VOTI-754709 format. One line per 2 residues: number of its first residue (from 0); their letters; for each residue x, y, z of N, C-alpha, C. Coordinates in steps of 0.001 Angstrom, whole numbers. Example, Ala and Ser with C-alpha at 12.3 -4.5 7.8 and 13.67 -1.06 7.14 Angstrom:
<pts>
0) as) 13190 -5690 7800 12300 -4500 7800 13200 -3300 7800 ~ 12850 -2250 7080 13670 -1060 7140 12900 30 7870
</pts>
This chain:
<pts>
0) xx) 133830 120297 104929 132731 120400 103968 133205 121154 102728 ~ 132904 120608 101541 133312 121238 100284 132110 121355 99343
2) xx) 132343 122018 98194 131285 122211 97193 131427 121253 96012 ~ 132195 120195 96182 132502 119312 95052 131292 118542 94528
4) xx) 130242 118402 95348 129066 117636 94921 127913 118545 94508 ~ 128212 119698 93928 127176 120655 93534 126157 120045 92568
6) xx) 126621 119111 91743 125749 118507 90738 124683 117595 91351 ~ 124798 117309 92636 123795 116493 93296 122484 117246 93507
8) xx) 122492 118563 93376 121262 119337 93569 120182 118957 92552 ~ 120447 119052 91234 119399 118649 90279 119095 117152 90331
10) xx) 120132 116345 90593 119905 114897 90704 118965 114606 91871 ~ 119160 115298 92995 118330 115074 94176 116895 115543 93952
12) xx) 116705 116580 93152 115342 117031 92828 114581 115913 92127 ~ 115236 115291 91143 114600 114200 90382 114334 113003 91295
14) xx) 115324 112622 92091 115156 111467 92971 114084 111731 94021 ~ 114065 112947 94570 113044 113292 95553 111642 113194 94984
16) xx) 111473 113649 93753 110165 113579 93099 109758 112132 92837 ~ 110700 111316 92338 110405 109913 92051 110062 109145 93329
18) xx) 110802 109414 94393 110602 108681 95643 109236 108976 96252 ~ 108871 110259 96336 107594 110602 96960 106410 110295 96047
20) xx) 106646 110202 94757 105561 109839 93833 105252 108351 93886 ~ 106256 107535 94201 106098 106081 94168 105973 105450 95548
22) xx) 106384 106187 96608 106398 105600 97937 107614 104733 98187 ~ 108561 104753 97256 109818 104015 97384 110854 104939 98008
24) xx) 111564 104456 99001 112516 105295 99704 113584 105897 98813 ~ 113898 107164 99042 114934 107827 98265 116288 107172 98415
26) xx) 116512 106528 99575 117789 105839 99786 117977 104701 98802 ~ 116876 104144 98289 116965 103086 97294 117630 103594 96023
28) xx) 117430 104876 95733 118071 105508 94582 119476 106011 94942 ~ 119573 106681 96102 120826 107338 96458 121957 106363 96787
30) xx) 121653 105299 97533 122714 104401 97994 123534 103818 96852 ~ 122912 103196 95824 123740 102691 94718 124424 103800 93933
32) xx) 123792 104972 93851 124412 106111 93167 125691 106540 93880 ~ 125620 106655 95204 126790 107057 95981 127911 106024 95882
34) xx) 127520 104732 95894 128518 103664 95854 129153 103538 94474 ~ 128323 103489 93433 128811 103206 92077 129446 104413 91407
36) xx) 128820 105577 91535 129280 106769 90815 130295 107571 91621 ~ 130033 107737 92914 130902 108587 93732 131963 107791 94486
38) xx) 131835 106474 94501 132851 105657 95160 132856 105745 96674 ~ 131706 106067 97270 131603 106184 98726 131489 104788 99339
40) xx) 132058 104607 100516 131960 103324 101210 130495 102995 101485 ~ 130094 101726 101364 128682 101346 101492 128006 101840 102767
42) xx) 128662 101678 103924 128026 102094 105176 127773 103597 105189 ~ 128751 104382 104693 128605 105842 104631 127530 106220 103608
44) xx) 127533 105530 102472 126549 105813 101421 125133 105554 101911 ~ 124918 104438 102591 123588 104084 103076 123120 105059 104143
46) xx) 123991 105378 105091 123627 106320 106147 123309 107702 105603 ~ 124129 108188 104679 123892 109499 104082 122602 109509 103272
48) xx) 122358 108422 102550 121133 108308 101752 119895 108335 102647 ~ 119963 107680 103800 118826 107670 104716 118567 109056 105297
50) xx) 119628 109779 105620 119468 111142 106150 118806 112039 105110 ~ 119271 111950 103858 118667 112746 102786 117204 112369 102581
52) xx) 116916 111083 102698 115545 110602 102498 114577 111210 103512 ~ 115038 111409 104742 114178 112004 105772 113659 113365 105323
54) xx) 114539 114185 104771 114135 115525 104337 113190 115447 103142 ~ 113469 114542 102211 112599 114406 101051 111211 113936 101433
56) xx) 111132 112975 102347 109824 112473 102753 109096 113453 103672 ~ 109834 114274 104396 109175 115326 105183 108429 116277 104255
58) xx) 109095 116653 103167 108473 117533 102181 107282 116842 101513 ~ 107470 115586 101114 106392 114851 100463 105216 114597 101391
60) xx) 105500 114259 102645 104432 114014 103613 103582 115267 103818 ~ 104221 116420 103861 103491 117681 104015 102489 117863 102881
62) xx) 102914 117536 101657 102023 117678 100500 100857 116698 100573 ~ 101140 115438 100931 100065 114449 101037 99116 114778 102193
64) xx) 99682 115275 103303 98840 115627 104454 97873 116740 104086 ~ 98327 117696 103316 97442 118786 102880 96310 118253 102011
66) xx) 96570 117194 101270 95529 116579 100426 94621 115644 101217 ~ 94992 115353 102483 94202 114504 103382 94005 113099 102817
68) xx) 95084 112513 102367 95019 111154 101824 95914 110192 102608 ~ 96294 110575 103826 97134 109714 104669 96255 108973 105676
70) xx) 96392 107671 105750 95684 106860 106739 96589 106768 107974 ~ 96404 107686 108927 97278 107765 110093 97119 106556 111011
72) xx) 95921 106021 111103 95696 104869 111972 96466 103651 111466 ~ 96394 103410 110175 97139 102307 109584 98642 102547 109697
74) xx) 99068 103780 109435 100485 104113 109527 101043 103894 110922 ~ 100280 104307 111946 100726 104124 113331 100854 102648 113688
76) xx) 99937 101825 113164 99984 100381 113437 101248 99754 112868 ~ 101719 100263 111746 102943 99742 111143 104193 100295 111834
78) xx) 104139 101552 112263 105300 102180 112902 105691 101496 114204 ~ 104730 100881 114870 105009 100184 116129 106096 99122 115945
80) xx) 106122 98487 114756 107127 97451 114505 108285 97953 113646 ~ 108047 98932 112780 109105 99336 111850 110221 100143 112521
82) xx) 109871 100985 113486 110898 101820 114132 111934 100978 114870 ~ 111544 100065 115783 112572 99258 116460 113360 98352 115517
84) xx) 112707 97824 114484 113416 96951 113551 114420 97739 112712 ~ 114089 98979 112363 115029 99809 111609 116266 100126 112460
86) xx) 116064 100376 113748 117189 100624 114656 118072 99379 114769 ~ 117445 98215 114811 118208 96967 114855 119028 96800 113584
88) xx) 118431 97117 112438 119151 97024 111173 120345 97961 111120 ~ 120193 99156 111674 121297 100118 111726 122458 99568 112549
90) xx) 122134 98959 113668 123171 98383 114528 123878 97219 113821 ~ 123123 96382 113132 123717 95247 112430 124662 95718 111324
92) xx) 124300 96794 110625 125117 97282 109512 126514 97692 109956 ~ 126642 98110 111218 127947 98527 111731 128867 97339 111984
94) xx) 128314 96153 112008 129107 94949 112289 129520 94209 111031 ~ 129059 94680 109865 129294 93978 108608 130397 94646 107807
96) xx) 131262 93845 107184 132340 94368 106357 131770 95099 105132 ~ 132451 96168 104643 131948 96947 103510 131605 96129 102275
98) xx) 132473 95181 101886 132203 94378 100689 130975 93493 100876 ~ 130821 92955 102075 129649 92123 102361 128388 92978 102334
100) xx) 128469 94171 102919 127327 95083 102933 126950 95500 101517 ~ 127973 95699 100676 127713 96059 99282 127007 94910 98559
102) xx) 127426 93692 98831 126778 92534 98215 125328 92403 98681 ~ 125087 92630 99968 123721 92574 100503 122856 93649 99859
104) xx) 123428 94842 99660 122709 95929 98996 122301 95517 97591 ~ 123247 94935 96853 122953 94521 95485 121887 93447 95428
106) xx) 122009 92436 96287 121022 91354 96322 119665 91876 96762 ~ 119669 92782 97755 118417 93347 98238 117687 94129 97163
108) xx) 118409 94967 96432 117807 95729 95340 117265 94795 94264 ~ 118044 93770 93950 117636 92831 92904 116361 92083 93312
110) xx) 116316 91622 94566 115150 90876 95035 113898 91739 95051 ~ 114047 92976 95537 112907 93894 95597 112371 94185 94200
112) xx) 113271 94482 93274 112857 94830 91916 112248 93631 91199 ~ 112873 92459 91337 112371 91271 90654 110986 90888 91157
114) xx) 110767 90998 92466 109462 90664 93030 108388 91631 92557 ~ 108737 92918 92468 107771 93923 92039 107401 93762 90573
116) xx) 108334 93262 89767 108083 93110 88334 107399 91790 87994 ~ 107269 90895 89000 106635 89611 88738 105179 89811 88351
118) xx) 104814 89231 87214 103454 89423 86711 102520 88344 87252 ~ 101341 88784 87663 100318 87846 88111 99385 87508 86957
120) xx) 99026 86211 86850 98073 85788 85832 96696 86327 86175 ~ 95844 86587 85161 94500 87090 85431 93730 86223 86410
122) xx) 93900 84870 86297 93194 83982 87194 93656 84167 88628 ~ 94988 84407 88763 95534 84589 90106 95007 85867 90733
124) xx) 94910 86923 89908 94397 88191 90410 92955 88035 90857 ~ 92151 87327 90029 90756 87130 90368 90621 86324 91647
126) xx) 91409 85243 91757 91358 84415 92953 91811 85159 94183 ~ 92816 86009 93999 93318 86784 95122 92264 87757 95620
128) xx) 91586 88446 94706 90550 89391 95084 89409 88698 95829 ~ 89032 87457 95361 87968 86727 96030 88392 86331 97440
130) xx) 89680 85912 97577 90185 85519 98890 90170 86701 99849 ~ 90572 87871 99357 90577 89068 100192 89158 89416 100619
132) xx) 88212 89279 99677 86821 89589 99976 86291 88674 101081 ~ 86628 87364 101010 86159 86425 102008 86801 86698 103359
134) xx) 88088 87033 103348 88830 87209 104596 88403 88472 105318 ~ 88185 89555 104567 87904 90842 105179 86410 91054 105418
136) xx) 85598 90321 104698 84171 90534 104842 83691 91639 103936 ~ 82401 91859 103910 81797 92860 103044 81565 94146 103838
138) xx) 82543 95037 103759 82419 96314 104443 82878 96285 105890 ~ 83223 95112 106411 83667 95013 107798 85033 95652 107966
140) xx) 85134 96541 108947 86394 97214 109197 86765 98209 108112 ~ 85780 98718 107419 86046 99636 106315 86561 100973 106828
142) xx) 87517 101540 106110 88062 102856 106410 87641 103825 105318 ~ 87221 105010 105714 86838 106037 104735 87591 107330 105036
144) xx) 88190 107910 104003 88876 109192 104114 88157 110223 103257 ~ 88080 111440 103765 87537 112557 102991 88704 113450 102606
146) xx) 89005 113536 101331 90150 114308 100864 89880 115807 100965 ~ 90928 116584 100731 90794 118040 100771 89834 118556 99696
148) xx) 89643 117762 98646 88710 118140 97571 87291 117662 97849 ~ 87082 117026 98999 85747 116564 99338 85405 115194 98796
150) xx) 86365 114491 98214 86113 113157 97682 86208 112124 98805 ~ 85318 111125 98768 85334 110058 99767 86031 108828 99200
152) xx) 87040 108326 99921 87770 107124 99516 87570 106074 100597 ~ 86944 104952 100238 86669 103881 101196 87365 102591 100773
154) xx) 87881 101851 101738 88593 100611 101465 88689 99820 102764 ~ 89102 98561 102660 89251 97693 103828 90671 97144 103868
156) xx) 91357 97357 104958 92711 96823 105140 92598 95487 105856 ~ 92932 94405 105161 92791 93084 105749 94134 92531 106224
158) xx) 94058 91571 107113 95238 90851 107593 96344 91792 108066 ~ 96038 92570 109063 97010 93545 109582 98234 92864 110205
160) xx) 98039 91663 110764 99176 90936 111346 100215 90628 110272 ~ 99745 90175 109116 100658 89927 107999 101372 91208 107602
162) xx) 100641 92300 107585 101237 93577 107219 102348 93980 108168 ~ 102139 93762 109470 103169 94107 110455 104406 93221 110299
164) xx) 104180 91930 110047 105310 91020 109872 106135 91410 108648 ~ 105462 91685 107543 106164 92101 106330 106899 93412 106545
166) xx) 106229 94362 107219 106838 95666 107453 108066 95567 108352 ~ 108028 94655 109319 109178 94503 110219 110404 94001 109462
168) xx) 110188 93082 108520 111299 92599 107697 111830 93733 106813 ~ 110911 94473 106196 111328 95597 105359 112091 96643 106141
170) xx) 111657 96916 107374 112322 97922 108208 113718 97475 108623 ~ 113875 96178 108874 115200 95660 109217 116188 95932 108085
172) xx) 115774 95630 106859 116640 95881 105711 116767 97377 105427 ~ 115746 98140 105792 115819 99594 105616 116970 100166 106441
174) xx) 117048 99754 107693 118125 100237 108545 119481 99701 108143 ~ 119500 98486 107572 120765 97822 107258 121325 98238 105905
176) xx) 120466 98280 104853 120971 98595 103509 120232 99747 102838 ~ 119276 100370 103543 118632 101571 103012 117447 101327 102104
178) xx) 117020 100083 101926 115895 99808 101032 115097 98617 101541 ~ 113865 98473 101039 113053 97315 101379 111690 97642 101941
180) xx) 111603 98626 102844 110342 98887 103534 109272 99429 102593 ~ 109611 100445 101800 108618 101042 100912 108075 100047 99904
182) xx) 108952 99203 99399 108547 98218 98399 107641 97147 99012 ~ 107979 96685 100218 107173 95661 100880 105821 96223 101298
184) xx) 105805 97438 101857 104535 98060 102226 103653 98284 101004 ~ 104292 98701 99905 103538 98924 98679 102891 97631 98192
186) xx) 103647 96527 98272 103105 95227 97862 101917 94842 98736 ~ 102048 95009 100040 100981 94618 100957 99722 95464 100741
188) xx) 99877 96779 100665 98719 97660 100575 98055 97616 99201 ~ 98877 97629 98154 98323 97672 96802 97884 96298 96308
190) xx) 98761 95305 96449 98500 93997 95872 97637 93101 96758 ~ 97935 93086 98042 97211 92183 98942 95866 92747 99378
192) xx) 95834 94060 99664 94615 94629 100250 93905 95633 99357 ~ 94461 95923 98205 93788 96772 97229 93464 98162 97778
194) xx) 94322 98686 98634 94154 100066 99098 94388 100988 97905 ~ 93542 101985 97694 93710 102889 96550 95122 103450 96456
196) xx) 95590 103613 95255 96978 103980 94996 97426 105214 95757 ~ 96660 106298 95699 97075 107540 96342 97190 107379 97849
198) xx) 96234 106682 98468 96277 106463 99916 97441 105547 100283 ~ 97672 104527 99477 98770 103598 99728 100115 104314 99718
200) xx) 100337 105121 98689 101606 105847 98578 101747 106865 99705 ~ 100692 107627 99982 100747 108660 101014 101003 108062 102392
202) xx) 100320 106969 102704 100521 106307 103994 101912 105680 104063 ~ 102373 105145 102939 103726 104600 102887 104784 105662 103148
204) xx) 104568 106858 102620 105495 107972 102857 105514 108330 104340 ~ 104341 108327 104976 104240 108616 106408 105045 107601 107229
206) xx) 104865 106322 106918 105582 105261 107638 107081 105346 107371 ~ 107446 105551 106119 108857 105638 105757 109533 106829 106419
208) xx) 108821 107946 106525 109417 109147 107114 109912 108873 108528 ~ 109045 108357 109387 109429 108182 110792 110305 106948 111010
210) xx) 110144 105943 110169 111041 104779 110263 112451 105164 109837 ~ 112536 105895 108719 113843 106327 108228 114497 107310 109188
212) xx) 113682 108153 109827 114220 109099 110803 114938 108351 111923 ~ 114331 107296 112432 114960 106533 113511 116247 105873 113044
214) xx) 116230 105301 111824 117427 104642 111300 118532 105651 111015 ~ 118163 106793 110457 119171 107792 110072 119852 108401 111294
216) xx) 119120 108529 112402 119734 109065 113618 120844 108153 114119 ~ 120618 106841 114002 121659 105899 114392 122904 106052 113546
218) xx) 122730 106189 112227 123871 106381 111334 124551 107733 111596 ~ 123738 108770 111822 124296 110102 112050 125181 110137 113296
220) xx) 124740 109484 114357 125552 109423 115567 126890 108730 115295 ~ 126851 107697 114465 128088 107009 114101 129026 107909 113317
222) xx) 128481 108713 112399 129309 109634 111613 129953 110692 112509 ~ 129179 111211 113460 129697 112240 114368 130816 111674 115233
224) xx) 130639 110456 115701 131674 109825 116527 132945 109566 115723 ~ 132783 109179 114453 133950 108922 113601 134658 110214 113237
226) xx) 133868 111237 112846 134423 112551 112524 135358 112519 111326 ~ 136257 113473 111239 137283 113510 110197 136737 113520 108785
228) xx) 137391 112762 107900 137048 112738 106482 135654 112171 106237 ~ 135247 111200 107063 133914 110595 106887 132821 111624 107116
230) xx) 132889 112344 108208 131887 113368 108513 131903 114476 107478 ~ 133089 114865 107025 133202 115908 105998 132543 115483 104689
232) xx) 132750 114219 104300 132141 113715 103067 130621 113681 103181 ~ 130122 113264 104326 128675 113211 104550 128064 114595 104454
234) xx) 128670 115570 105119 128146 116938 105104 128216 117555 103709 ~ 129281 117246 102968 129417 117766 101600 128318 117219 100694
236) xx) 127982 115950 100857 126904 115341 100069 125554 115934 100449 ~ 125320 116091 101743 124027 116585 102213 123816 118050 101888
238) xx) 124899 118795 101718 124806 120230 101440 123943 120510 100215 ~ 124041 119668 99195 123261 119872 97974 122119 118864 97840
240) xx) 122248 117740 98505 121204 116714 98404 119935 117123 99143 ~ 120087 117695 100333 118916 118063 101127 118032 119103 100428
242) xx) 118586 120223 99919 117717 121174 99195 117040 120526 97993 ~ 117754 119629 97319 117193 118962 96151 115989 118104 96493
244) xx) 116094 117289 97558 114979 116413 97906 113810 117205 98492 ~ 114085 118334 99118 112995 119176 99614 112147 119701 98455
246) xx) 112815 120096 97394 112097 120557 96201 111381 119389 95534 ~ 112102 118280 95363 111521 117103 94724 110343 116543 95494
248) xx) 110384 116639 96824 109287 116140 97643 107980 116863 97375 ~ 108053 118123 97002 106850 118880 96653 106323 118503 95273
250) xx) 107220 118039 94408 106811 117659 93052 106240 116251 92989 ~ 106620 115389 93941 106210 113994 93917 104707 113764 93846
252) xx) 103910 114370 94748 102457 114168 94678 101857 114620 93344 ~ 102411 115658 92763 101931 116130 91451 102216 115078 90382
254) xx) 103402 114472 90444 103760 113419 89485 102869 112203 89683 ~ 102639 111824 90953 101836 110633 91253 100420 110752 90719
256) xx) 99885 111966 90701 98506 112174 90256 98367 112169 88742 ~ 99491 112167 88007 99429 112317 86554 99951 111129 85771
258) xx) 100475 110113 86460 100997 108942 85754 100388 107674 86330 ~ 100094 106680 85477 99583 105392 85966 100580 104759 86932
260) xx) 100106 104375 88119 101004 103900 89167 101771 102650 88761 ~ 101103 101692 88129 101767 100436 87780 102869 100645 86755
262) xx) 102579 101418 85720 103591 101676 84686 104766 102442 85269 ~ 104464 103394 86138 105492 104204 86781 106401 103325 87643
264) xx) 105800 102472 88478 106591 101596 89351 107406 100586 88549 ~ 106826 100087 87456 107544 99093 86646 108826 99703 86071
266) xx) 108741 100934 85583 109919 101607 85025 110985 101812 86100 ~ 110549 102188 87316 111502 102412 88397 112211 101121 88792
268) xx) 111474 100027 88837 112080 98769 89270 113011 98180 88211 ~ 112774 98513 86973 113734 98121 85938 115067 98832 86187
270) xx) 114994 100097 86592 116215 100833 86934 116904 100197 88142 ~ 116112 99731 89114 116700 99083 90287 117425 97801 89913
272) xx) 116851 97043 88978 117511 95825 88513 118869 96141 87907 ~ 118910 97216 87131 120178 97632 86523 121179 98033 87595
274) xx) 120732 98843 88564 121624 99280 89638 122109 98100 90464 ~ 121206 97155 90768 121592 95974 91546 122622 95155 90809
276) xx) 122440 95000 89499 123392 94236 88690 124783 94877 88715 ~ 124799 96199 88613 126085 96918 88607 126797 96790 89955
278) xx) 126017 96869 91049 126617 96725 92385 127201 95340 92556 ~ 126489 94313 92124 126968 92939 92270 128183 92685 91388
280) xx) 128202 93254 90185 129373 93117 89317 130593 93741 89951 ~ 130395 94901 90587 131518 95577 91243 132061 94734 92396
282) xx) 131180 94065 93109 131625 93212 94222 132463 92062 93709 ~ 132041 91445 92603 132757 90311 92027 134114 90744 91496
284) x) 134138 91898 90822 135388 92400 90259 136333 92858 91353
</pts>
């Protein structure tokens, strides 16, 4: 373990805040950073990014839990499928060559960002809302949360089977390349079911925390078994990354409450497109 990555402390604070404010996994930011800037092997970069993400989301989840905006029932329903699929993704990643894994990372980031930036026509939005209303019924299966401030938030989560299927795919890629679950869950909760932004992000953080924990344990065991330079590099990165994301995780809910969610997410996904492009260019070169 060395102190060569000291500069990751302020970087991790920013990434931790962005991740917990948006519900997008911190590994989505860290993995391309480790690969492109630090030159870390993709499998090591993804595993280390997932471990750091666990600490950042633990901090962020604590803040959201205190605000009482987490839908634990919905989160538990998703965790039933996301945890085993994330473990499967971790196992698959160990069988893939580094260059192939890097290409999958680049394509995955690009697909996630491009889908999130796709604009819906006003007519499509209106039709979608009407379809959701017909499918879910008027008030049927409604969930209501009382926040720490005494505010009541009510909404209806429709088509839970679709949500589980989407989440399972996202979790598979989460374990394999470190990204996908937060973005897919965000699409389902915000776009398909119109769950209020704060509840959607908070519940997404809850699901991501325990899903990422399961995936990161698989990677961590692999690092310990390998030992040597790989384990030393991982510990050196985590030495400054973990304190950074712990601090950033406390700032995330504050950021989320002060910026429009759509504009915030759009800016982040533009950055993902850039990172994905750079990863794919590196693979070609």
